[in-house]
SEZARO-115078 format. One record per residue (C-alpha): residue number from 1; z, x, y. Coordinates in nm, 2 decimals. Each point is the difference from the previous one (the first is absolute). Layout:
BEGIN
+-----+--------+--------+--------+
|   k |     up |   east |  north |
+-----+--------+--------+--------+
| NUM |      Z |      X |      Y |
...
+-----+--------+--------+--------+
***
This chain:
BEGIN
+-----+--------+--------+--------+
|   k |     up |   east |  north |
+-----+--------+--------+--------+
|   1 |  -2.84 |   9.21 |  12.35 |
|   2 |  -0.25 |   0.10 |  -0.27 |
|   3 |  -0.31 |  -0.15 |   0.15 |
|   4 |  -0.23 |   0.18 |   0.23 |
|   5 |   0.06 |  -0.25 |   0.28 |
|   6 |   0.35 |  -0.15 |   0.03 |
|   7 |   0.06 |  -0.31 |   0.20 |
|   8 |   0.34 |  -0.04 |   0.18 |
|   9 |   0.07 |  -0.32 |   0.18 |
|  10 |   0.19 |   0.01 |   0.33 |
|  11 |   0.12 |  -0.30 |   0.20 |
|  12 |   0.01 |   0.05 |   0.38 |
|  13 |   0.33 |  -0.13 |   0.12 |
|  14 |  -0.13 |  -0.02 |   0.36 |
|  15 |  -0.22 |  -0.30 |  -0.08 |
|  16 |   0.10 |  -0.35 |  -0.11 |
|  17 |  -0.32 |  -0.07 |  -0.20 |
|  18 |   0.05 |   0.03 |  -0.37 |
|  19 |  -0.36 |   0.12 |  -0.03 |
|  20 |   0.06 |   0.29 |   0.23 |
|  21 |   0.06 |   0.30 |  -0.23 |
|  22 |  -0.13 |   0.35 |  -0.07 |
|  23 |  -0.13 |   0.11 |  -0.34 |
|  24 |  -0.03 |   0.38 |  -0.03 |
|  25 |  -0.26 |   0.13 |  -0.24 |
|  26 |   0.04 |   0.37 |  -0.08 |
|  27 |  -0.32 |   0.17 |  -0.11 |
|  28 |  -0.15 |   0.33 |  -0.10 |
|  29 |  -0.27 |   0.08 |   0.25 |
|  30 |  -0.23 |   0.15 |  -0.27 |
|  31 |   0.05 |  -0.25 |  -0.28 |
|  32 |  -0.25 |  -0.26 |  -0.12 |
|  33 |   0.28 |  -0.21 |  -0.15 |
|  34 |   0.16 |  -0.03 |   0.35 |
|  35 |  -0.31 |  -0.19 |   0.11 |
|  36 |   0.03 |  -0.27 |  -0.26 |
|  37 |   0.38 |  -0.03 |   0.05 |
|  38 |  -0.05 |  -0.04 |   0.38 |
|  39 |  -0.27 |  -0.27 |  -0.06 |
|  40 |   0.23 |  -0.18 |  -0.24 |
|  41 |   0.29 |  -0.01 |   0.24 |
|  42 |  -0.21 |  -0.13 |   0.29 |
|  43 |  -0.15 |  -0.27 |  -0.23 |
|  44 |   0.34 |  -0.11 |  -0.13 |
|  45 |   0.19 |   0.00 |   0.33 |
|  46 |  -0.28 |  -0.13 |   0.23 |
|  47 |   0.14 |   0.18 |   0.31 |
|  48 |  -0.07 |  -0.09 |   0.36 |
|  49 |  -0.02 |   0.37 |   0.08 |
|  50 |  -0.10 |   0.31 |  -0.20 |
|  51 |   0.16 |   0.31 |   0.15 |
|  52 |  -0.14 |   0.34 |  -0.09 |
|  53 |   0.13 |   0.36 |   0.04 |
|  54 |  -0.28 |   0.09 |   0.25 |
|  55 |  -0.04 |   0.07 |   0.37 |
|  56 |  -0.31 |  -0.10 |   0.20 |
|  57 |  -0.17 |   0.34 |  -0.06 |
|  58 |   0.05 |   0.00 |  -0.37 |
|  59 |  -0.10 |  -0.36 |  -0.02 |
|  60 |  -0.33 |   0.06 |   0.17 |
|  61 |  -0.06 |   0.31 |  -0.22 |
|  62 |   0.07 |  -0.20 |  -0.31 |
|  63 |  -0.23 |  -0.28 |   0.11 |
|  64 |  -0.28 |   0.25 |   0.09 |
|  65 |   0.03 |  -0.10 |   0.37 |
|  66 |   0.13 |   0.34 |   0.13 |
|  67 |  -0.16 |   0.11 |   0.33 |
|  68 |  -0.10 |   0.37 |  -0.02 |
|  69 |   0.02 |   0.14 |   0.35 |
|  70 |  -0.13 |   0.34 |   0.11 |
|  71 |   0.29 |   0.23 |  -0.05 |
|  72 |   0.04 |   0.31 |   0.21 |
|  73 |   0.04 |   0.29 |  -0.24 |
|  74 |   0.20 |   0.20 |   0.25 |
|  75 |   0.24 |  -0.29 |   0.04 |
|  76 |   0.03 |  -0.05 |  -0.37 |
|  77 |   0.08 |   0.37 |  -0.06 |
|  78 |   0.25 |   0.02 |   0.29 |
|  79 |   0.37 |  -0.07 |  -0.02 |
|  80 |   0.13 |  -0.18 |  -0.31 |
|  81 |  -0.29 |  -0.24 |  -0.04 |
|  82 |  -0.17 |   0.25 |  -0.24 |
|  83 |   0.30 |  -0.01 |  -0.23 |
|  84 |   0.03 |  -0.38 |   0.02 |
|  85 |  -0.36 |  -0.03 |  -0.10 |
|  86 |   0.03 |   0.26 |  -0.28 |
|  87 |   0.31 |  -0.17 |  -0.14 |
|  88 |  -0.17 |  -0.34 |   0.01 |
|  89 |  -0.32 |   0.14 |  -0.16 |
|  90 |   0.20 |   0.17 |  -0.28 |
|  91 |   0.21 |  -0.31 |  -0.07 |
|  92 |  -0.30 |  -0.22 |  -0.01 |
|  93 |  -0.19 |   0.24 |  -0.23 |
|  94 |   0.30 |   0.03 |  -0.24 |
|  95 |   0.05 |  -0.38 |  -0.02 |
|  96 |  -0.38 |  -0.05 |  -0.05 |
|  97 |   0.01 |   0.26 |  -0.28 |
|  98 |   0.28 |  -0.18 |  -0.18 |
|  99 |  -0.18 |  -0.33 |   0.05 |
| 100 |  -0.32 |   0.15 |  -0.14 |
| 101 |   0.19 |   0.12 |  -0.31 |
| 102 |   0.13 |  -0.36 |  -0.04 |
| 103 |  -0.34 |  -0.16 |   0.07 |
| 104 |   0.13 |  -0.17 |   0.32 |
| 105 |  -0.07 |   0.07 |   0.37 |
| 106 |   0.32 |   0.05 |   0.21 |
| 107 |   0.09 |  -0.32 |   0.20 |
| 108 |  -0.19 |  -0.23 |  -0.23 |
| 109 |   0.31 |  -0.22 |  -0.04 |
| 110 |   0.03 |  -0.03 |   0.38 |
| 111 |  -0.36 |  -0.09 |   0.03 |
| 112 |   0.03 |  -0.25 |  -0.29 |
| 113 |   0.30 |  -0.16 |   0.17 |
| 114 |  -0.19 |  -0.04 |   0.33 |
| 115 |  -0.30 |  -0.15 |  -0.18 |
| 116 |   0.22 |  -0.24 |  -0.19 |
| 117 |   0.17 |  -0.10 |   0.32 |
| 118 |  -0.33 |  -0.07 |   0.17 |
| 119 |  -0.11 |  -0.22 |  -0.30 |
| 120 |   0.32 |  -0.20 |   0.00 |
| 121 |   0.02 |  -0.05 |   0.37 |
| 122 |   0.31 |   0.21 |   0.04 |
| 123 |   0.04 |   0.22 |   0.32 |
| 124 |  -0.01 |   0.37 |  -0.05 |
| 125 |   0.28 |   0.20 |   0.17 |
| 126 |   0.00 |   0.38 |   0.05 |
| 127 |   0.36 |   0.11 |  -0.01 |
| 128 |  -0.01 |   0.38 |  -0.01 |
| 129 |   0.03 |   0.25 |   0.29 |
| 130 |  -0.31 |   0.17 |   0.14 |
| 131 |  -0.09 |   0.29 |  -0.23 |
| 132 |  -0.04 |   0.25 |   0.29 |
| 133 |   0.35 |  -0.07 |   0.12 |
| 134 |   0.13 |   0.04 |  -0.35 |
| 135 |  -0.18 |   0.33 |  -0.05 |
| 136 |   0.12 |   0.14 |   0.34 |
| 137 |   0.36 |  -0.10 |  -0.07 |
| 138 |  -0.03 |   0.13 |  -0.36 |
| 139 |  -0.13 |   0.34 |   0.12 |
| 140 |   0.26 |   0.03 |   0.27 |
| 141 |   0.28 |  -0.06 |  -0.24 |
| 142 |  -0.10 |   0.28 |  -0.25 |
| 143 |   0.12 |   0.36 |   0.03 |
| 144 |  -0.25 |   0.29 |  -0.02 |
| 145 |   0.08 |   0.07 |  -0.37 |
| 146 |  -0.02 |  -0.37 |  -0.09 |
| 147 |  -0.35 |  -0.01 |   0.15 |
| 148 |  -0.10 |   0.30 |  -0.21 |
| 149 |   0.14 |  -0.16 |  -0.31 |
| 150 |  -0.18 |  -0.32 |   0.08 |
| 151 |  -0.34 |   0.17 |   0.05 |
| 152 |   0.05 |   0.20 |  -0.32 |
| 153 |   0.08 |  -0.32 |  -0.19 |
| 154 |  -0.29 |  -0.20 |   0.14 |
| 155 |  -0.25 |   0.28 |  -0.06 |
| 156 |   0.13 |   0.04 |  -0.35 |
| 157 |  -0.03 |  -0.37 |  -0.06 |
| 158 |  -0.35 |  -0.01 |   0.14 |
| 159 |  -0.10 |   0.27 |  -0.26 |
| 160 |   0.16 |  -0.20 |  -0.28 |
| 161 |   0.34 |   0.17 |  -0.02 |
| 162 |   0.31 |  -0.22 |  -0.02 |
| 163 |  -0.19 |  -0.34 |  -0.05 |
| 164 |  -0.06 |   0.00 |  -0.37 |
| 165 |   0.34 |  -0.13 |  -0.10 |
| 166 |  -0.01 |  -0.31 |   0.23 |
| 167 |   0.02 |  -0.31 |  -0.21 |
| 168 |  -0.13 |  -0.28 |   0.22 |
| 169 |   0.10 |  -0.27 |  -0.25 |
| 170 |   0.37 |   0.08 |   0.08 |
| 171 |  -0.02 |   0.11 |   0.36 |
| 172 |   0.16 |  -0.32 |   0.14 |
| 173 |   0.28 |   0.02 |  -0.25 |
| 174 |   0.34 |   0.02 |   0.19 |
| 175 |   0.09 |   0.33 |  -0.16 |
| 176 |  -0.33 |   0.16 |   0.06 |
| 177 |  -0.02 |  -0.11 |   0.37 |
| 178 |   0.36 |   0.12 |   0.05 |
| 179 |  -0.09 |   0.34 |  -0.14 |
| 180 |  -0.31 |   0.03 |   0.22 |
| 181 |   0.19 |  -0.10 |   0.32 |
| 182 |   0.29 |   0.23 |  -0.09 |
| 183 |  -0.25 |   0.28 |  -0.05 |
| 184 |  -0.15 |  -0.05 |   0.34 |
| 185 |   0.35 |  -0.01 |   0.16 |
| 186 |   0.09 |   0.33 |  -0.17 |
| 187 |  -0.33 |   0.15 |   0.11 |
| 188 |   0.02 |  -0.11 |   0.37 |
| 189 |   0.27 |  -0.25 |   0.09 |
| 190 |  -0.12 |  -0.04 |   0.36 |
| 191 |  -0.35 |  -0.06 |  -0.10 |
| 192 |   0.11 |  -0.25 |  -0.27 |
| 193 |   0.19 |  -0.19 |   0.26 |
| 194 |  -0.32 |  -0.04 |   0.20 |
| 195 |  -0.22 |  -0.09 |  -0.29 |
| 196 |   0.24 |  -0.24 |  -0.17 |
| 197 |   0.31 |  -0.11 |   0.20 |
| 198 |  -0.16 |  -0.04 |   0.34 |
| 199 |  -0.30 |  -0.19 |  -0.15 |
| 200 |   0.23 |  -0.21 |  -0.21 |
| 201 |   0.19 |  -0.11 |   0.31 |
| 202 |  -0.32 |  -0.08 |   0.19 |
| 203 |  -0.16 |  -0.19 |  -0.29 |
| 204 |   0.33 |  -0.19 |  -0.06 |
| 205 |   0.02 |  -0.10 |   0.37 |
| 206 |  -0.36 |  -0.11 |   0.00 |
| 207 |   0.05 |  -0.20 |  -0.32 |
| 208 |   0.31 |  -0.18 |   0.15 |
| 209 |  -0.20 |  -0.09 |   0.31 |
| 210 |  -0.31 |  -0.14 |  -0.18 |
| 211 |   0.21 |  -0.18 |  -0.27 |
| 212 |   0.11 |  -0.25 |   0.27 |
| 213 |  -0.35 |  -0.13 |  -0.02 |
| 214 |   0.01 |  -0.07 |  -0.38 |
| 215 |   0.00 |   0.15 |  -0.34 |
| 216 |  -0.10 |   0.37 |  -0.02 |
| 217 |  -0.13 |   0.21 |  -0.29 |
| 218 |   0.04 |   0.36 |   0.11 |
| 219 |  -0.20 |   0.26 |  -0.19 |
| 220 |   0.16 |   0.35 |   0.04 |
| 221 |   0.02 |   0.32 |  -0.19 |
| 222 |   0.27 |   0.00 |  -0.27 |
| 223 |   0.19 |   0.28 |   0.18 |
| 224 |   0.06 |  -0.23 |   0.30 |
| 225 |   0.14 |  -0.30 |  -0.19 |
| 226 |   0.36 |   0.09 |  -0.03 |
| 227 |   0.03 |   0.13 |   0.36 |
| 228 |  -0.18 |  -0.31 |   0.15 |
| 229 |   0.22 |  -0.23 |  -0.21 |
| 230 |   0.32 |   0.17 |   0.13 |
| 231 |  -0.11 |  -0.06 |   0.36 |
| 232 |  -0.10 |  -0.36 |  -0.08 |
| 233 |   0.35 |  -0.05 |  -0.14 |
| 234 |   0.16 |   0.17 |   0.30 |
| 235 |  -0.23 |  -0.05 |   0.30 |
| 236 |   0.28 |   0.11 |   0.24 |
| 237 |  -0.06 |   0.36 |  -0.13 |
| 238 |  -0.36 |   0.01 |   0.11 |
| 239 |  -0.02 |   0.27 |   0.28 |
| 240 |  -0.17 |  -0.09 |   0.33 |
| 241 |  -0.37 |   0.00 |  -0.08 |
| 242 |  -0.08 |   0.18 |   0.33 |
| 243 |   0.17 |   0.31 |  -0.14 |
| 244 |  -0.21 |  -0.01 |  -0.31 |
| 245 |  -0.34 |  -0.05 |   0.16 |
| 246 |   0.01 |   0.25 |   0.28 |
| 247 |  -0.17 |   0.34 |  -0.02 |
| 248 |   0.24 |   0.29 |  -0.06 |
| 249 |   0.08 |   0.23 |   0.29 |
| 250 |  -0.08 |   0.36 |  -0.05 |
| 251 |   0.32 |   0.18 |  -0.11 |
| 252 |   0.11 |   0.36 |   0.04 |
| 253 |  -0.13 |   0.21 |  -0.29 |
| 254 |   0.26 |   0.24 |  -0.12 |
| 255 |  -0.25 |   0.15 |  -0.24 |
| 256 |  -0.24 |   0.09 |   0.29 |
| 257 |   0.28 |   0.13 |   0.21 |
| 258 |   0.13 |   0.22 |  -0.29 |
| 259 |  -0.35 |   0.13 |  -0.07 |
| 260 |  -0.05 |   0.10 |   0.36 |
| 261 |   0.34 |   0.17 |   0.02 |
| 262 |  -0.07 |   0.19 |  -0.32 |
| 263 |  -0.34 |   0.12 |   0.11 |
| 264 |   0.14 |   0.10 |   0.34 |
| 265 |   0.28 |   0.20 |  -0.18 |
| 266 |  -0.25 |   0.16 |  -0.24 |
| 267 |  -0.23 |   0.11 |   0.29 |
| 268 |   0.31 |   0.13 |   0.19 |
| 269 |   0.12 |   0.20 |  -0.30 |
| 270 |  -0.34 |   0.15 |  -0.06 |
| 271 |  -0.02 |   0.10 |   0.37 |
| 272 |   0.35 |   0.16 |  -0.02 |
| 273 |  -0.10 |   0.19 |  -0.32 |
| 274 |  -0.30 |   0.14 |   0.17 |
| 275 |   0.20 |   0.09 |   0.31 |
| 276 |   0.26 |   0.18 |  -0.21 |
| 277 |  -0.27 |   0.20 |  -0.18 |
| 278 |   0.10 |  -0.15 |  -0.34 |
| 279 |  -0.35 |  -0.15 |  -0.03 |
| 280 |  -0.31 |   0.15 |   0.16 |
| 281 |  -0.22 |  -0.22 |   0.23 |
| 282 |  -0.31 |   0.09 |  -0.21 |
| 283 |   0.18 |  -0.12 |  -0.32 |
| 284 |   0.11 |  -0.32 |   0.16 |
| 285 |  -0.36 |  -0.07 |   0.13 |
| 286 |  -0.13 |   0.07 |  -0.35 |
| 287 |   0.22 |  -0.24 |  -0.18 |
| 288 |  -0.07 |  -0.27 |   0.27 |
| 289 |  -0.37 |   0.05 |  -0.06 |
| 290 |   0.05 |  -0.04 |  -0.37 |
| 291 |   0.20 |  -0.32 |   0.06 |
| 292 |  -0.27 |  -0.14 |   0.23 |
| 293 |  -0.28 |   0.09 |  -0.24 |
| 294 |   0.18 |  -0.15 |  -0.30 |
| 295 |   0.08 |  -0.32 |   0.19 |
| 296 |  -0.36 |  -0.03 |   0.12 |
| 297 |  -0.16 |   0.06 |  -0.34 |
| 298 |   0.21 |  -0.25 |  -0.18 |
| 299 |  -0.04 |  -0.26 |   0.28 |
| 300 |  -0.38 |   0.05 |  -0.02 |
| 301 |   0.02 |  -0.02 |  -0.38 |
| 302 |   0.18 |  -0.34 |   0.03 |
| 303 |  -0.28 |  -0.13 |   0.22 |
| 304 |  -0.26 |   0.12 |  -0.25 |
| 305 |   0.20 |  -0.15 |  -0.29 |
| 306 |  -0.03 |  -0.33 |   0.19 |
| 307 |  -0.38 |   0.06 |   0.02 |
| 308 |   0.02 |   0.03 |   0.38 |
| 309 |  -0.27 |   0.13 |   0.23 |
| 310 |  -0.03 |   0.38 |   0.02 |
| 311 |   0.08 |  -0.01 |   0.37 |
| 312 |   0.31 |  -0.20 |  -0.08 |
| 313 |   0.11 |   0.28 |  -0.23 |
| 314 |  -0.08 |   0.26 |   0.27 |
| 315 |   0.22 |  -0.20 |   0.24 |
| 316 |   0.29 |   0.02 |  -0.24 |
| 317 |  -0.06 |   0.37 |  -0.07 |
| 318 |  -0.01 |   0.09 |   0.37 |
| 319 |   0.29 |  -0.22 |   0.12 |
| 320 |   0.25 |   0.01 |  -0.29 |
| 321 |   0.17 |   0.31 |   0.14 |
| 322 |   0.12 |  -0.20 |   0.30 |
| 323 |   0.22 |  -0.21 |  -0.23 |
| 324 |   0.23 |   0.31 |  -0.02 |
| 325 |   0.06 |  -0.02 |   0.38 |
| 326 |   0.00 |  -0.38 |   0.02 |
| 327 |   0.11 |  -0.14 |  -0.34 |
| 328 |  -0.08 |  -0.36 |   0.09 |
| 329 |  -0.35 |   0.07 |   0.13 |
| 330 |  -0.22 |  -0.23 |  -0.21 |
| 331 |  -0.24 |   0.25 |  -0.15 |
| 332 |  -0.12 |  -0.26 |  -0.25 |
| 333 |  -0.07 |  -0.26 |   0.26 |
| 334 |  -0.21 |   0.25 |   0.20 |
| 335 |  -0.21 |   0.08 |  -0.31 |
| 336 |  -0.02 |  -0.38 |  -0.07 |
| 337 |  -0.13 |  -0.07 |   0.35 |
| 338 |  -0.28 |   0.26 |  -0.05 |
| 339 |  -0.07 |  -0.16 |  -0.34 |
| 340 |  -0.03 |  -0.34 |   0.17 |
| 341 |  -0.23 |   0.14 |   0.26 |
| 342 |  -0.25 |   0.13 |  -0.25 |
| 343 |   0.05 |  -0.27 |  -0.26 |
| 344 |   0.11 |  -0.31 |   0.20 |
| 345 |   0.13 |  -0.29 |  -0.21 |
| 346 |  -0.20 |  -0.33 |   0.01 |
| 347 |   0.14 |  -0.35 |   0.02 |
| 348 |  -0.07 |  -0.03 |  -0.37 |
| 349 |   0.23 |   0.29 |  -0.07 |
| 350 |   0.29 |  -0.19 |   0.18 |
| 351 |  -0.08 |  -0.31 |  -0.20 |
| 352 |  -0.02 |   0.16 |  -0.34 |
| 353 |   0.27 |   0.27 |   0.01 |
| 354 |   0.27 |  -0.24 |  -0.14 |
| 355 |  -0.24 |  -0.14 |  -0.26 |
| 356 |  -0.08 |   0.33 |  -0.19 |
| 357 |   0.12 |   0.00 |  -0.36 |
| 358 |  -0.05 |   0.36 |  -0.09 |
| 359 |   0.05 |   0.34 |   0.16 |
| 360 |  -0.38 |   0.05 |  -0.03 |
| 361 |  -0.06 |  -0.31 |   0.21 |
| 362 |   0.25 |   0.11 |   0.26 |
| 363 |  -0.16 |   0.34 |   0.03 |
| 364 |  -0.32 |  -0.17 |   0.10 |
| 365 |   0.18 |  -0.17 |   0.29 |
| 366 |  -0.03 |   0.20 |   0.32 |
| 367 |   0.32 |  -0.13 |   0.15 |
| 368 |   0.19 |   0.10 |  -0.31 |
| 369 |  -0.15 |   0.35 |   0.01 |
| 370 |   0.11 |   0.03 |   0.37 |
| 371 |   0.36 |  -0.09 |  -0.11 |
| 372 |  -0.02 |   0.24 |  -0.29 |
| 373 |  -0.12 |   0.28 |   0.22 |
| 374 |   0.29 |  -0.05 |   0.24 |
| 375 |   0.25 |  -0.01 |  -0.29 |
| 376 |  -0.12 |   0.30 |  -0.20 |
| 377 |  -0.06 |   0.22 |   0.30 |
| 378 |   0.37 |  -0.04 |   0.10 |
| 379 |   0.11 |   0.05 |  -0.36 |
| 380 |  -0.20 |   0.32 |  -0.03 |
| 381 |   0.14 |   0.13 |   0.33 |
| 382 |   0.36 |  -0.06 |  -0.12 |
| 383 |  -0.07 |   0.16 |  -0.34 |
| 384 |  -0.14 |   0.30 |   0.18 |
| 385 |   0.33 |   0.05 |   0.18 |
| 386 |   0.21 |  -0.02 |  -0.32 |
| 387 |  -0.24 |   0.24 |  -0.19 |
| 388 |  -0.02 |   0.26 |   0.28 |
| 389 |   0.37 |   0.03 |   0.09 |
| 390 |   0.11 |   0.18 |  -0.32 |
| 391 |  -0.28 |   0.25 |   0.04 |
| 392 |   0.09 |   0.05 |   0.37 |
| 393 |   0.36 |   0.07 |  -0.10 |
| 394 |  -0.12 |   0.26 |  -0.26 |
| 395 |  -0.24 |   0.16 |   0.24 |
| 396 |   0.26 |   0.04 |   0.27 |
| 397 |   0.23 |   0.17 |  -0.25 |
| 398 |   0.28 |  -0.26 |   0.04 |
| 399 |   0.21 |   0.09 |  -0.31 |
| 400 |   0.32 |  -0.14 |   0.15 |
| 401 |  -0.07 |  -0.29 |   0.24 |
| 402 |   0.36 |  -0.03 |   0.10 |
| 403 |   0.02 |   0.37 |   0.11 |
| 404 |  -0.32 |  -0.05 |   0.20 |
| 405 |   0.14 |  -0.31 |   0.15 |
| 406 |   0.31 |   0.18 |   0.10 |
| 407 |  -0.21 |   0.28 |   0.16 |
| 408 |  -0.19 |  -0.26 |   0.20 |
| 409 |   0.32 |  -0.18 |   0.12 |
| 410 |   0.16 |   0.33 |   0.10 |
| 411 |  -0.31 |   0.09 |   0.20 |
| 412 |   0.01 |  -0.34 |   0.17 |
| 413 |   0.38 |   0.03 |   0.08 |
| 414 |  -0.06 |   0.35 |   0.15 |
| 415 |  -0.28 |  -0.13 |   0.21 |
| 416 |   0.22 |  -0.28 |   0.14 |
| 417 |   0.29 |   0.25 |   0.07 |
| 418 |  -0.24 |   0.23 |   0.18 |
| 419 |  -0.13 |  -0.29 |   0.21 |
| 420 |   0.36 |  -0.11 |   0.09 |
+-----+--------+--------+--------+
***
């Protein structure tokens, strides 16, 4: 397949009508050539139904019919909703940036397919899963380090790193698509399954259902074509749709558990070192003060870097220390709530946040600034911990950590023996 859009014809064996078939059109979401290819296929095939890789929410957004509701900032910043929103924002921004470089708005080929269907009298069918369900399942499948890598990649791409070598003229070529999909599977196999395999199954099932009503032209991203085709050829392998559309249950986090155990052990060892006289209480309090000040200053610096309100920075400065006692206390979220109080986002901010084309435009958006305050305050607090620990070790005179650990353990064992 050397064209930007590639049409693959599929006959639905479940129907007796010779006109009931599915034609897959693989596109690049940021290519102007995809638009013309999609229009050509629809004109040539004259389908009864034009199916597009959209859910109701994305369809309304593409058509400019989205309803902007008043969003509770505290609700947005709580739980994982903040991260879903941030991932969605970064993905949309990166796609828009690539589209701008190519002179095409993302989703133009989908909008063109919809408009062409309306002109020819074909019915428009939305065959994708709800974007919020996809994002929640996507986030739940990723490990902590995969999430870090994802954010790093998206932030880098939003700043222009890693996108210059993309050749949109060949992005729907079989080899190129295979490489992109393989890269995602190597990066985060669980997340790739949510973004590709699960949606392939859902779209294939929807296509099989609507193809009973007539000929279908399905406009989907090139990365989905092969997977959808496999399910169309072997519909018995399509998993129960209920399993793919339900919200994921919260799972036990081994990372959180390990972090809590580690911090509890560190606090216990410090207490034993003080009890044994190896480390003085005044020295311990001094290094903790240094740690808290470092975390607070860097957290506040993150807020100021995001151009946050001075009181948001003071909030980060005064509360960052508590992250040492409670590693999962959302310091950034607390600073962001203060930011939202003094600089509340407007309805227009919610409407335009996905439409910004440059970092400068994003920085003028109050909602984006709130998100940035939350992110950079947390990043600053974490950096403060990593920067302060080596100094703490040096200040306490820990030249041989293993020997000091042995002293602490011996002290603990003696305490237990005495108690027994």
